[in-house]
C-alpha positions in Angstrom: -13.4 7.3 14.8 -10.2 7.2 13.2 -7.0 7.9 15.4 -4.8 10.5 13.9 -1.4 12.0 14.4 -0.4 15.3 13.3 2.8 16.5 12.9 3.4 20.3 13.0 6.5 22.0 11.4 9.0 24.3 12.9 6.8 25.9 15.7 8.2 26.6 19.3 11.6 26.8 17.6 14.0 30.0 18.5 11.1 31.7 19.8 9.1 31.9 16.4 5.5 30.6 15.4 4.8 30.0 19.5 2.0 28.3 20.4 0.8 26.7 23.6 0.2 23.4 23.7 -3.1 24.2 25.5 -4.0 26.7 22.8 -3.2 24.1 20.3 -5.3 21.0 22.1 -8.4 24.1 22.5 -8.2 24.8 18.3 -8.1 21.3 17.6 -11.3 20.6 19.9 -13.0 23.7 18.1 -12.3 22.2 15.1 -14.5 19.3 15.8 -11.9 16.6 16.7 -12.0 14.3 19.4 -9.8 13.2 22.4 -7.1 15.8 21.5 -3.7 14.9 23.2 -0.1 16.6 22.7 3.1 15.4 23.5 6.1 17.7 24.3 6.2 21.2 22.9 6.8 20.6 19.4 3.3 20.0 17.9 2.7 17.0 18.0 -1.0 16.2 18.4 -3.0 12.8 18.6 -6.8 13.0 18.3 -9.8 11.1 17.2 -11.7 12.2 14.1 -14.5 11.1 12.0 -14.3 9.9 8.6 -10.5 9.0 6.9 -9.8 12.0 5.2 -6.4 12.6 6.9 -4.9 15.1 4.4 -8.2 17.1 4.6 -7.8 17.0 8.3 -4.2 18.8 7.8 -6.0 21.3 5.3 -8.2 22.2 8.1 -5.5 22.2 11.0 -3.4 24.4 8.8 -6.3 26.9 8.1 -7.3 27.0 11.9 -3.9 27.8 13.0 -3.5 30.4 10.3 -6.8 31.9 11.4 -5.9 31.6 15.3 -2.9 32.5 15.7 -1.9 34.5 12.6 0.7 32.3 10.7 0.8 29.5 8.4 2.2 26.5 9.7 2.5 23.1 7.6 1.1 20.0 8.8 1.8 16.0 8.4 -0.5 13.6 9.5 -0.6 9.9 9.6 -3.4 7.8 10.8 -2.3 5.0 13.3 -2.1 2.3 10.5 0.3 4.4 8.5 2.6 5.3 11.8 2.6 1.3 12.4 3.9 1.0 8.9 6.3 4.0 9.6 8.0 1.7 12.3 7.5 -1.3 10.5 9.7 -0.1 7.6 12.5 1.0 9.8 15.6 0.5 7.8 17.5 0.2 10.8 15.5 -1.9 13.2 17.4 -4.9 14.4 20.9 -3.5 13.5 23.1 -3.2 17.2 24.3 0.4 18.2 21.4 2.3 16.6 20.4 5.1 19.5 17.1 5.9 19.1 17.5 9.5 19.9 20.0 9.8 16.7 17.9 8.2 14.6 15.5 10.6 13.1 12.0 10.0 10.6 11.3 13.3 8.3 7.4 13.2 7.8 6.9 14.5 4.0 3.4 15.9 3.2 3.9 13.3 -0.3 6.4 10.9 -1.8 9.0 13.1 -3.5 9.5 10.6 -5.9 12.3 8.8 -7.8 14.3 12.2 -8.6 14.4 12.9 -5.3 16.0 9.4 -4.4 18.5 10.1 -6.8 19.8 13.5 -5.5 19.7 12.4 -2.1 22.3 9.4 -3.3 24.5 12.2 -4.3 25.1 13.6 -0.9 28.0 12.4 0.4 27.3 12.4 4.1 30.5 11.9 6.8 28.8 9.4 9.0 25.1 9.8 8.2 22.7 7.1 6.6 20.2 8.3 4.7 16.6 5.9 3.6 13.7 7.7 1.7 11.0 5.0 1.8 7.6 7.0 0.4 6.6 9.9 2.6 9.1 9.5 4.9 12.7 9.8 5.2 15.0 8.1 7.9 18.4 9.4 8.9 20.7 8.1 11.2 23.0 10.8 12.7 25.6 8.5 14.6 27.5 11.9 16.1 23.9 13.5 16.6 22.2 15.8 14.4 24.0 19.2 16.1 27.1 17.9 14.2 26.1 16.7 10.7 26.9 19.2 8.0 23.7 17.6 6.2 21.0 17.9 8.6 18.8 20.7 7.0 20.3 22.4 3.6 21.4 19.7 1.6 18.3 17.3 2.3 16.0 19.9 1.7 17.4 20.9 -1.4 17.5 17.3 -2.9 13.8 16.5 -1.6 12.2 19.6 -3.0 9.5 19.5 -0.5 9.6 20.4 3.5 8.7 18.2 6.0 9.1 17.8 10.0 11.2 15.6 11.7 10.9 13.5 14.7 13.3 11.6 17.0 12.8 8.0 17.1 11.6 8.2 20.5 9.1 10.2 19.9 7.7 8.3 16.9 7.4 5.2 19.3 5.3 7.3 21.8 3.1 8.8 19.3 2.1 5.7 17.9 1.5 4.5 21.5 -0.6 7.2 22.1 -2.9 6.7 18.8 -3.2 3.1 19.3 -4.5 3.7 23.0 -6.8 6.0 21.5 -8.2 3.2 19.2 -8.4 1.0 22.0 -10.2 3.0 23.9 -13.1 3.2 21.2 
């Protein structure tokens, strides 16, 4: 069985699209996934599934959420190997002074392409650093995401695709959970 990490976009934010994690874990189990675990309240779920069709699992989860909870949610999925690659490609790794809580990885459903990269390069951040690498956008917010003027609007417009962001601490924790599931075979 393949260990998979799913990241739900924009749930439990400001009282909108609220899903209790117990109910979410139960839904995943009902959908046929195994060893379902959640991490914090923002829609991070690690599980095992038969086969390797992670994109199909995302569609299955999106459909299940719409049917069970009555609203649409975008779901990004990464296998354990893909998440290891996300960690290995961190363009800020090994650099002094990088605070993990201020490094955000935005997970995208697909690579937005060269045009998105060109649009991102036209954004003139005050102090943030942006690196698009395939289906992930790494952004370092040295002053914190709450003080950033580019946190949402300009980046979303440049990418022309919506994703969901997780700070570096969460990325590492989700990888650890997925690796533990793989070892527990």
